[in-house]
KOLGU-4560 file (N, C-alpha, C; in nm, 3 decimals, padded with zeros to 5 digits):
<recs>
<n_xx: 00.091 n_yy: -00.829 n_zz: -06.525 ca_xx: -00.049 ca_yy: -00.856 ca_zz: -06.501 c_xx: -00.078 c_yy: -00.830 c_zz: -06.355 mol: A seq: 1 type: UNK>
<n_xx: -00.194 n_yy: -00.778 n_zz: -06.333 ca_xx: -00.236 ca_yy: -00.748 ca_zz: -06.197 c_xx: -00.387 c_yy: -00.746 c_zz: -06.194 mol: A seq: 2 type: UNK>
<n_xx: -00.442 n_yy: -00.738 n_zz: -06.074 ca_xx: -00.586 ca_yy: -00.736 ca_zz: -06.061 c_xx: -00.628 c_yy: -00.658 c_zz: -05.939 mol: A seq: 3 type: UNK>
<n_xx: -00.759 n_yy: -00.636 n_zz: -05.929 ca_xx: -00.813 ca_yy: -00.564 ca_zz: -05.815 c_xx: -00.954 c_yy: -00.613 c_zz: -05.787 mol: A seq: 4 type: UNK>
<n_xx: -01.001 n_yy: -00.580 n_zz: -05.667 ca_xx: -01.136 ca_yy: -00.618 ca_zz: -05.624 c_xx: -01.206 c_yy: -00.492 c_zz: -05.577 mol: A seq: 5 type: UNK>
<n_xx: -01.332 n_yy: -00.478 n_zz: -05.617 ca_xx: -01.411 ca_yy: -00.360 ca_zz: -05.582 c_xx: -01.551 c_yy: -00.403 c_zz: -05.541 mol: A seq: 6 type: UNK>
<n_xx: -01.603 n_yy: -00.342 n_zz: -05.436 ca_xx: -01.736 ca_yy: -00.374 ca_zz: -05.388 c_xx: -01.841 c_yy: -00.322 c_zz: -05.486 mol: A seq: 7 type: UNK>
<n_xx: -01.944 n_yy: -00.404 n_zz: -05.510 ca_xx: -02.057 ca_yy: -00.361 ca_zz: -05.591 c_xx: -02.179 c_yy: -00.358 c_zz: -05.500 mol: A seq: 8 type: UNK>
<n_xx: -02.287 n_yy: -00.417 n_zz: -05.541 ca_xx: -02.405 ca_yy: -00.425 ca_zz: -05.457 c_xx: -02.377 c_yy: -00.517 c_zz: -05.339 mol: A seq: 9 type: UNK>
<n_xx: -02.464 n_yy: -00.515 n_zz: -05.241 ca_xx: -02.445 ca_yy: -00.598 ca_zz: -05.123 c_xx: -02.431 c_yy: -00.745 c_zz: -05.163 mol: A seq: 10 type: UNK>
<n_xx: -02.321 n_yy: -00.804 n_zz: -05.125 ca_xx: -02.299 ca_yy: -00.946 ca_zz: -05.152 c_xx: -02.237 c_yy: -00.975 c_zz: -05.287 mol: A seq: 11 type: UNK>
<n_xx: -02.191 n_yy: -00.875 n_zz: -05.360 ca_xx: -02.124 ca_yy: -00.901 ca_zz: -05.487 c_xx: -02.000 c_yy: -00.812 c_zz: -05.501 mol: A seq: 12 type: UNK>
<n_xx: -01.904 n_yy: -00.862 n_zz: -05.574 ca_xx: -01.775 ca_yy: -00.795 ca_zz: -05.589 c_xx: -01.734 c_yy: -00.795 c_zz: -05.735 mol: A seq: 13 type: UNK>
<n_xx: -01.670 n_yy: -00.689 n_zz: -05.777 ca_xx: -01.618 ca_yy: -00.681 ca_zz: -05.913 c_xx: -01.470 c_yy: -00.714 c_zz: -05.907 mol: A seq: 14 type: UNK>
<n_xx: -01.430 n_yy: -00.816 n_zz: -05.983 ca_xx: -01.290 ca_yy: -00.856 ca_zz: -05.993 c_xx: -01.240 c_yy: -00.805 c_zz: -06.127 mol: A seq: 15 type: UNK>
<n_xx: -01.137 n_yy: -00.721 n_zz: -06.122 ca_xx: -01.082 ca_yy: -00.665 ca_zz: -06.245 c_xx: -00.942 c_yy: -00.723 c_zz: -06.266 mol: A seq: 16 type: UNK>
<n_xx: -00.917 n_yy: -00.766 n_zz: -06.389 ca_xx: -00.790 ca_yy: -00.826 ca_zz: -06.426 c_xx: -00.733 c_yy: -00.745 c_zz: -06.541 mol: A seq: 17 type: UNK>
<n_xx: -00.609 n_yy: -00.708 n_zz: -06.533 ca_xx: -00.545 ca_yy: -00.627 ca_zz: -06.636 c_xx: -00.444 c_yy: -00.714 c_zz: -06.711 mol: A seq: 18 type: UNK>
<n_xx: -00.470 n_yy: -00.734 n_zz: -06.840 ca_xx: -00.384 ca_yy: -00.818 ca_zz: -06.924 c_xx: -00.340 c_yy: -00.734 c_zz: -07.043 mol: A seq: 19 type: UNK>
<n_xx: -00.211 n_yy: -00.715 n_zz: -07.057 ca_xx: -00.154 ca_yy: -00.639 ca_zz: -07.170 c_xx: -00.221 c_yy: -00.504 c_zz: -07.186 mol: A seq: 20 type: UNK>
<n_xx: -00.247 n_yy: -00.435 n_zz: -07.076 ca_xx: -00.306 ca_yy: -00.302 ca_zz: -07.081 c_xx: -00.456 c_yy: -00.301 c_zz: -07.100 mol: A seq: 21 type: UNK>
<n_xx: -00.518 n_yy: -00.417 n_zz: -07.112 ca_xx: -00.663 ca_yy: -00.425 ca_zz: -07.129 c_xx: -00.725 c_yy: -00.477 c_zz: -07.001 mol: A seq: 22 type: UNK>
<n_xx: -00.844 n_yy: -00.427 n_zz: -06.970 ca_xx: -00.913 ca_yy: -00.467 ca_zz: -06.848 c_xx: -01.021 c_yy: -00.569 c_zz: -06.876 mol: A seq: 23 type: UNK>
<n_xx: -01.022 n_yy: -00.676 n_zz: -06.800 ca_xx: -01.129 ca_yy: -00.776 ca_zz: -06.805 c_xx: -01.200 c_yy: -00.769 c_zz: -06.671 mol: A seq: 24 type: UNK>
<n_xx: -01.332 n_yy: -00.773 n_zz: -06.671 ca_xx: -01.409 ca_yy: -00.756 ca_zz: -06.549 c_xx: -01.501 c_yy: -00.876 c_zz: -06.527 mol: A seq: 25 type: UNK>
<n_xx: -01.508 n_yy: -00.923 n_zz: -06.403 ca_xx: -01.592 ca_yy: -01.035 ca_zz: -06.365 c_xx: -01.669 c_yy: -00.996 c_zz: -06.239 mol: A seq: 26 type: UNK>
<n_xx: -01.789 n_yy: -01.050 n_zz: -06.221 ca_xx: -01.867 ca_yy: -01.028 ca_zz: -06.100 c_xx: -01.871 c_yy: -01.158 c_zz: -06.021 mol: A seq: 27 type: UNK>
<n_xx: -01.840 n_yy: -01.148 n_zz: -05.892 ca_xx: -01.841 ca_yy: -01.263 ca_zz: -05.803 c_xx: -01.941 c_yy: -01.235 c_zz: -05.692 mol: A seq: 28 type: UNK>
<n_xx: -02.033 n_yy: -01.328 n_zz: -05.670 ca_xx: -02.129 ca_yy: -01.314 ca_zz: -05.562 c_xx: -02.076 c_yy: -01.389 c_zz: -05.441 mol: A seq: 29 type: UNK>
<n_xx: -02.095 n_yy: -01.331 n_zz: -05.324 ca_xx: -02.048 ca_yy: -01.393 ca_zz: -05.201 c_xx: -01.966 c_yy: -01.295 c_zz: -05.120 mol: A seq: 30 type: UNK>
<n_xx: -01.871 n_yy: -01.349 n_zz: -05.046 ca_xx: -01.787 ca_yy: -01.266 ca_zz: -04.959 c_xx: -01.665 c_yy: -01.216 c_zz: -05.034 mol: A seq: 31 type: UNK>
<n_xx: -01.599 n_yy: -01.118 n_zz: -04.975 ca_xx: -01.478 ca_yy: -01.065 ca_zz: -05.037 c_xx: -01.372 c_yy: -01.174 c_zz: -05.050 mol: A seq: 32 type: UNK>
<n_xx: -01.369 n_yy: -01.267 n_zz: -04.956 ca_xx: -01.273 ca_yy: -01.378 ca_zz: -04.963 c_xx: -01.297 c_yy: -01.463 c_zz: -05.088 mol: A seq: 33 type: UNK>
<n_xx: -01.423 n_yy: -01.479 n_zz: -05.129 ca_xx: -01.456 ca_yy: -01.554 ca_zz: -05.251 c_xx: -01.401 c_yy: -01.481 c_zz: -05.374 mol: A seq: 34 type: UNK>
<n_xx: -01.415 n_yy: -01.349 n_zz: -05.375 ca_xx: -01.363 ca_yy: -01.270 ca_zz: -05.487 c_xx: -01.211 c_yy: -01.277 c_zz: -05.490 mol: A seq: 35 type: UNK>
<n_xx: -01.146 n_yy: -01.272 n_zz: -05.374 ca_xx: -01.001 ca_yy: -01.281 ca_zz: -05.368 c_xx: -00.953 c_yy: -01.418 c_zz: -05.418 mol: A seq: 36 type: UNK>
<n_xx: -01.025 n_yy: -01.523 n_zz: -05.381 ca_xx: -00.991 ca_yy: -01.658 ca_zz: -05.427 c_xx: -01.003 c_yy: -01.666 c_zz: -05.579 mol: A seq: 37 type: UNK>
<n_xx: -01.110 n_yy: -01.608 n_zz: -05.633 ca_xx: -01.131 ca_yy: -01.609 ca_zz: -05.778 c_xx: -01.019 c_yy: -01.533 c_zz: -05.850 mol: A seq: 38 type: UNK>
<n_xx: -00.982 n_yy: -01.417 n_zz: -05.796 ca_xx: -00.874 ca_yy: -01.339 ca_zz: -05.855 c_xx: -00.742 c_yy: -01.417 c_zz: -05.849 mol: A seq: 39 type: UNK>
<n_xx: -00.715 n_yy: -01.481 n_zz: -05.736 ca_xx: -00.592 ca_yy: -01.561 ca_zz: -05.725 c_xx: -00.589 c_yy: -01.674 c_zz: -05.827 mol: A seq: 40 type: UNK>
<n_xx: -00.705 n_yy: -01.738 n_zz: -05.851 ca_xx: -00.712 ca_yy: -01.845 ca_zz: -05.952 c_xx: -00.683 c_yy: -01.790 c_zz: -06.091 mol: A seq: 41 type: UNK>
<n_xx: -00.740 n_yy: -01.675 n_zz: -06.124 ca_xx: -00.715 ca_yy: -01.613 ca_zz: -06.255 c_xx: -00.568 c_yy: -01.579 c_zz: -06.273 mol: A seq: 42 type: UNK>
<n_xx: -00.508 n_yy: -01.520 n_zz: -06.170 ca_xx: -00.366 ca_yy: -01.484 ca_zz: -06.178 c_xx: -00.278 c_yy: -01.608 c_zz: -06.191 mol: A seq: 43 type: UNK>
<n_xx: -00.314 n_yy: -01.714 n_zz: -06.122 ca_xx: -00.239 ca_yy: -01.839 ca_zz: -06.132 c_xx: -00.248 c_yy: -01.897 c_zz: -06.274 mol: A seq: 44 type: UNK>
<n_xx: -00.370 n_yy: -01.894 n_zz: -06.331 ca_xx: -00.388 ca_yy: -01.944 ca_zz: -06.468 c_xx: -00.306 c_yy: -01.863 c_zz: -06.567 mol: A seq: 45 type: UNK>
<n_xx: -00.299 n_yy: -01.732 n_zz: -06.546 ca_xx: -00.218 ca_yy: -01.647 ca_zz: -06.634 c_xx: -00.070 c_yy: -01.682 c_zz: -06.623 mol: A seq: 46 type: UNK>
<n_xx: -00.023 n_yy: -01.704 n_zz: -06.502 ca_xx: 00.118 ca_yy: -01.735 ca_zz: -06.480 c_xx: 00.156 c_yy: -01.870 c_zz: -06.539 mol: A seq: 47 type: UNK>
<n_xx: 00.065 n_yy: -01.966 n_zz: -06.532 ca_xx: 00.095 ca_yy: -02.101 ca_zz: -06.581 c_xx: 00.058 c_yy: -02.120 c_zz: -06.728 mol: A seq: 48 type: UNK>
<n_xx: -00.006 n_yy: -02.020 n_zz: -06.789 ca_xx: -00.041 ca_yy: -02.030 ca_zz: -06.930 c_xx: -00.166 c_yy: -02.110 c_zz: -06.958 mol: A seq: 49 type: UNK>
<n_xx: -00.251 n_yy: -02.131 n_zz: -06.858 ca_xx: -00.372 ca_yy: -02.209 ca_zz: -06.878 c_xx: -00.498 c_yy: -02.122 c_zz: -06.885 mol: A seq: 50 type: UNK>
<n_xx: -00.481 n_yy: -01.990 n_zz: -06.882 ca_xx: -00.595 ca_yy: -01.898 ca_zz: -06.891 c_xx: -00.648 c_yy: -01.895 c_zz: -07.033 mol: A seq: 51 type: UNK>
<n_xx: -00.779 n_yy: -01.913 n_zz: -07.046 ca_xx: -00.846 ca_yy: -01.904 ca_zz: -07.176 c_xx: -00.945 c_yy: -01.789 c_zz: -07.167 mol: A seq: 52 type: UNK>
<n_xx: -00.928 n_yy: -01.691 n_zz: -07.253 ca_xx: -01.015 ca_yy: -01.574 ca_zz: -07.251 c_xx: -01.155 c_yy: -01.613 c_zz: -07.297 mol: A seq: 53 type: UNK>
<n_xx: -01.258 n_yy: -01.576 n_zz: -07.220 ca_xx: -01.396 ca_yy: -01.609 ca_zz: -07.258 c_xx: -01.435 c_yy: -01.543 c_zz: -07.391 mol: A seq: 54 type: UNK>
<n_xx: -01.511 n_yy: -01.616 n_zz: -07.470 ca_xx: -01.560 ca_yy: -01.562 ca_zz: -07.596 c_xx: -01.711 c_yy: -01.581 c_zz: -07.604 mol: A seq: 55 type: UNK>
<n_xx: -01.772 n_yy: -01.518 n_zz: -07.700 ca_xx: -01.916 ca_yy: -01.532 ca_zz: -07.720 c_xx: -01.940 c_yy: -01.622 c_zz: -07.841 mol: A seq: 56 type: UNK>
<n_xx: -01.894 n_yy: -01.746 n_zz: -07.831 ca_xx: -01.909 ca_yy: -01.843 ca_zz: -07.938 c_xx: -02.041 c_yy: -01.918 c_zz: -07.919 mol: A seq: 57 type: UNK>
<n_xx: -02.115 n_yy: -01.934 n_zz: -08.028 ca_xx: -02.240 ca_yy: -02.009 ca_zz: -08.020 c_xx: -02.210 c_yy: -02.158 c_zz: -08.015 mol: A seq: 58 type: UNK>
<n_xx: -02.309 n_yy: -02.236 n_zz: -07.976 ca_xx: -02.291 ca_yy: -02.381 ca_zz: -07.972 c_xx: -02.260 c_yy: -02.435 c_zz: -08.111 mol: A seq: 59 type: UNK>
<n_xx: -02.326 n_yy: -02.384 n_zz: -08.213 ca_xx: -02.303 ca_yy: -02.430 ca_zz: -08.350 c_xx: -02.158 c_yy: -02.404 c_zz: -08.393 mol: A seq: 60 type: UNK>
<n_xx: -02.105 n_yy: -02.285 n_zz: -08.358 ca_xx: -01.967 ca_yy: -02.254 ca_zz: -08.392 c_xx: -01.871 c_yy: -02.345 c_zz: -08.318 mol: A seq: 61 type: UNK>
<n_xx: -01.901 n_yy: -02.371 n_zz: -08.191 ca_xx: -01.816 ca_yy: -02.458 ca_zz: -08.110 c_xx: -01.812 c_yy: -02.600 c_zz: -08.168 mol: A seq: 62 type: UNK>
<n_xx: -01.929 n_yy: -02.653 n_zz: -08.202 ca_xx: -01.935 ca_yy: -02.789 ca_zz: -08.257 c_xx: -01.870 c_yy: -02.796 c_zz: -08.394 mol: A seq: 63 type: UNK>
<n_xx: -01.887 n_yy: -02.693 n_zz: -08.475 ca_xx: -01.825 ca_yy: -02.689 ca_zz: -08.607 c_xx: -01.673 c_yy: -02.691 c_zz: -08.594 mol: A seq: 64 type: UNK>
<n_xx: -01.621 n_yy: -02.614 n_zz: -08.501 ca_xx: -01.476 ca_yy: -02.611 ca_zz: -08.477 c_xx: -01.429 c_yy: -02.748 c_zz: -08.432 mol: A seq: 65 type: UNK>
<n_xx: -01.504 n_yy: -02.811 n_zz: -08.341 ca_xx: -01.466 ca_yy: -02.943 ca_zz: -08.294 c_xx: -01.465 c_yy: -03.045 c_zz: -08.405 mol: A seq: 66 type: UNK>
<n_xx: -01.562 n_yy: -03.040 n_zz: -08.494 ca_xx: -01.567 ca_yy: -03.134 ca_zz: -08.606 c_xx: -01.451 c_yy: -03.111 c_zz: -08.702 mol: A seq: 67 type: UNK>
<n_xx: -01.413 n_yy: -02.986 n_zz: -08.724 ca_xx: -01.300 ca_yy: -02.959 ca_zz: -08.811 c_xx: -01.171 c_yy: -03.014 c_zz: -08.751 mol: A seq: 68 type: UNK>
<n_xx: -01.159 n_yy: -03.002 n_zz: -08.622 ca_xx: -01.039 ca_yy: -03.053 ca_zz: -08.554 c_xx: -01.034 c_yy: -03.205 c_zz: -08.566 mol: A seq: 69 type: UNK>
<n_xx: -01.147 n_yy: -03.270 n_zz: -08.555 ca_xx: -01.152 ca_yy: -03.415 ca_zz: -08.562 c_xx: -01.158 c_yy: -03.468 c_zz: -08.706 mol: A seq: 70 type: UNK>
<n_xx: -01.161 n_yy: -03.376 n_zz: -08.803 ca_xx: -01.169 ca_yy: -03.412 ca_zz: -08.945 c_xx: -01.289 c_yy: -03.500 c_zz: -08.977 mol: A seq: 71 type: UNK>
<n_xx: -01.401 n_yy: -03.474 n_zz: -08.911 ca_xx: -01.522 ca_yy: -03.549 ca_zz: -08.935 c_xx: -01.616 c_yy: -03.479 c_zz: -09.031 mol: A seq: 72 type: UNK>
<n_xx: -01.583 n_yy: -03.360 n_zz: -09.066 ca_xx: -01.672 ca_yy: -03.285 ca_zz: -09.153 c_xx: -01.629 c_yy: -03.294 c_zz: -09.296 mol: A seq: 73 type: UNK>
</recs>
């Protein structure tokens, strides 16, 4: 796993993370140091196994999953 930082518009940076040959991209507003900090956090989460890949789950899907886990449904 590795990552990179690339300048975008003034005051924003693209943080790219490569996981298993796939690229994940994030935009960070602020200074380059902020983008580097964000990339370091992502890499740390990957190394420790606490990284959760973002999904486009709706609130209803999220709550339904939670209810199934709690056996309340």
